[in-house]
C-alpha positions as a Markdown table, in Angstrom:
| # | Residue | x | y | z |
|---|---|---|---|---|
| 1 | Met | 63.8 | 23.9 | -1.9 |
| 2 | Ala | 67.1 | 25.6 | -2.4 |
| 3 | Ala | 67.9 | 28.9 | -0.6 |
| 4 | Gly | 67.3 | 31.9 | -3.0 |
| 5 | Ser | 65.0 | 30.0 | -5.3 |
| 6 | Arg | 61.3 | 29.9 | -6.2 |
| 7 | Gly | 58.9 | 27.7 | -7.9 |
| 8 | Arg | 56.6 | 28.6 | -10.8 |
| 9 | Pro | 53.1 | 29.8 | -10.2 |
| 10 | His | 50.8 | 26.8 | -10.6 |
| 11 | Leu | 47.7 | 25.0 | -9.3 |
| 12 | His | 46.7 | 21.4 | -8.8 |
| 13 | Glu | 43.5 | 20.7 | -10.8 |
| 14 | Gly | 40.9 | 18.9 | -8.7 |
| 15 | His | 43.0 | 18.0 | -5.7 |
| 16 | Glu | 44.4 | 19.6 | -2.5 |
| 17 | Ser | 47.8 | 19.7 | -0.8 |
| 18 | Ala | 48.9 | 19.7 | 2.8 |
| 19 | Ile | 52.4 | 21.0 | 3.4 |
| 20 | Phe | 54.4 | 20.7 | 6.7 |
| 21 | Ile | 57.6 | 22.7 | 6.9 |
| 22 | Gln | 60.4 | 20.6 | 8.5 |
| 23 | Ser | 63.3 | 23.1 | 8.3 |
| 24 | Gly | 64.1 | 26.5 | 6.9 |
| 25 | Gln | 61.4 | 28.9 | 5.8 |
| 26 | Val | 59.3 | 29.6 | 2.7 |
| 27 | Glu | 57.1 | 32.4 | 1.5 |
| 28 | Val | 53.9 | 31.2 | -0.2 |
| 29 | Trp | 52.0 | 33.5 | -2.5 |
| 30 | His | 48.6 | 32.1 | -3.1 |
| 31 | Gly | 45.0 | 32.8 | -4.1 |
| 32 | Glu | 43.5 | 34.7 | -7.0 |
| 33 | Gly | 46.3 | 36.6 | -8.7 |
| 34 | Leu | 48.7 | 35.3 | -6.0 |
| 35 | Ala | 47.5 | 38.3 | -3.9 |
| 36 | Glu | 47.8 | 36.5 | -0.6 |
| 37 | His | 51.1 | 36.0 | 1.2 |
| 38 | Val | 52.3 | 34.0 | 4.1 |
| 39 | Val | 55.7 | 33.2 | 5.6 |
| 40 | Leu | 56.1 | 29.7 | 6.9 |
| 41 | Arg | 58.9 | 28.4 | 9.2 |
| 42 | Ala | 59.9 | 25.0 | 10.7 |
| 43 | Gly | 56.8 | 23.5 | 12.4 |
| 44 | Asp | 54.3 | 25.5 | 10.3 |
| 45 | Tyr | 51.6 | 23.9 | 8.1 |
| 46 | Ile | 49.6 | 25.1 | 5.2 |
| 47 | His | 46.6 | 23.7 | 3.4 |
| 48 | Ile | 46.2 | 24.5 | -0.3 |
| 49 | Pro | 42.7 | 23.7 | -1.5 |
| 50 | Ala | 42.1 | 22.2 | -4.9 |
| 51 | Asp | 42.4 | 24.6 | -7.9 |
| 52 | Val | 44.0 | 27.4 | -5.8 |
| 53 | Pro | 47.0 | 29.2 | -7.5 |
| 54 | His | 50.2 | 29.2 | -5.4 |
| 55 | Met | 53.9 | 29.7 | -5.7 |
| 56 | Pro | 56.7 | 28.9 | -3.1 |
| 57 | Val | 59.6 | 31.3 | -2.7 |
| 58 | Asn | 62.6 | 30.6 | -0.6 |
| 59 | Ser | 64.2 | 34.0 | -0.1 |
| 60 | Gly | 66.1 | 32.7 | 3.0 |
| 61 | Met | 69.7 | 31.8 | 3.4 |
| 62 | Glu | 69.1 | 28.1 | 4.0 |
| 63 | Asp | 67.4 | 25.3 | 2.1 |
| 64 | Met | 63.8 | 24.6 | 3.1 |
| 65 | Val | 62.7 | 21.0 | 3.6 |
| 66 | Cys | 59.0 | 20.1 | 3.7 |
| 67 | Leu | 56.6 | 17.1 | 3.7 |
| 68 | Val | 53.9 | 17.3 | 1.1 |
| 69 | Ala | 50.7 | 15.2 | 1.0 |
| 70 | Arg | 48.2 | 15.4 | -1.9 |
| 71 | Thr | 44.9 | 13.9 | -2.5 |
| 72 | Asp | 45.8 | 12.6 | -6.0 |
| 73 | Pro | 48.6 | 10.0 | -6.5 |
| 74 | Asn | 49.1 | 11.2 | -10.0 |
| 75 | Glu | 49.3 | 14.9 | -8.9 |
| 76 | Gln | 51.9 | 15.9 | -11.5 |
| 77 | Glu | 49.4 | 15.2 | -14.3 |
| 78 | Gly | 47.0 | 17.7 | -12.7 |
| 79 | Val | 49.5 | 20.6 | -12.4 |
| 80 | Arg | 48.6 | 23.6 | -14.5 |
| 81 | Leu | 51.4 | 26.2 | -14.8 |
| 82 | Leu | 50.4 | 29.9 | -14.6 |
| 83 | Asp | 51.9 | 33.2 | -15.5 |
| 84 | Leu | 53.6 | 35.2 | -12.8 |
| 85 | Pro | 51.6 | 38.4 | -12.3 |
| 86 | Thr | 53.6 | 41.5 | -13.5 |
| 87 | Trp | 53.2 | 43.2 | -10.1 |
| 88 | Leu | 55.0 | 40.4 | -8.4 |
| 89 | Glu | 58.0 | 40.0 | -10.7 |
| 90 | Asp | 60.3 | 42.4 | -8.9 |
| 91 | Arg | 59.3 | 41.1 | -5.5 |
| 92 | Val | 60.2 | 37.5 | -6.1 |
| 93 | Gly | 63.0 | 37.6 | -8.6 |
| 94 | Pro | 63.7 | 35.3 | -11.5 |
| 95 | Leu | 63.0 | 31.6 | -11.7 |
| 96 | Val | 66.0 | 29.4 | -10.9 |
| 97 | Val | 66.0 | 26.4 | -13.2 |
| 98 | Gly | 65.6 | 23.2 | -11.3 |
| 99 | Ala | 64.2 | 24.9 | -8.2 |
| 100 | Gly | 61.0 | 22.8 | -7.9 |
């Protein structure tokens, strides 16, 4: 994930994700209304249960590289995009096209 970019809020219907951060850092907003927040750095791991809203944000100065494993081989078919909560708009900045 490129430095200074963010993904769109989304969830994976019916399957979970395990993410290991290999380099860089990423903020993950997650949970109902994206109200929970964690900063992950190289060596950190996060588990995203099925159907949990989440959004990655790389506000750092270097690209973030991660390894992602999901329980569904067709996981892109189960992705449901969500609206960004209004309260979070100023905090995370605009979406950068092509930023995963």
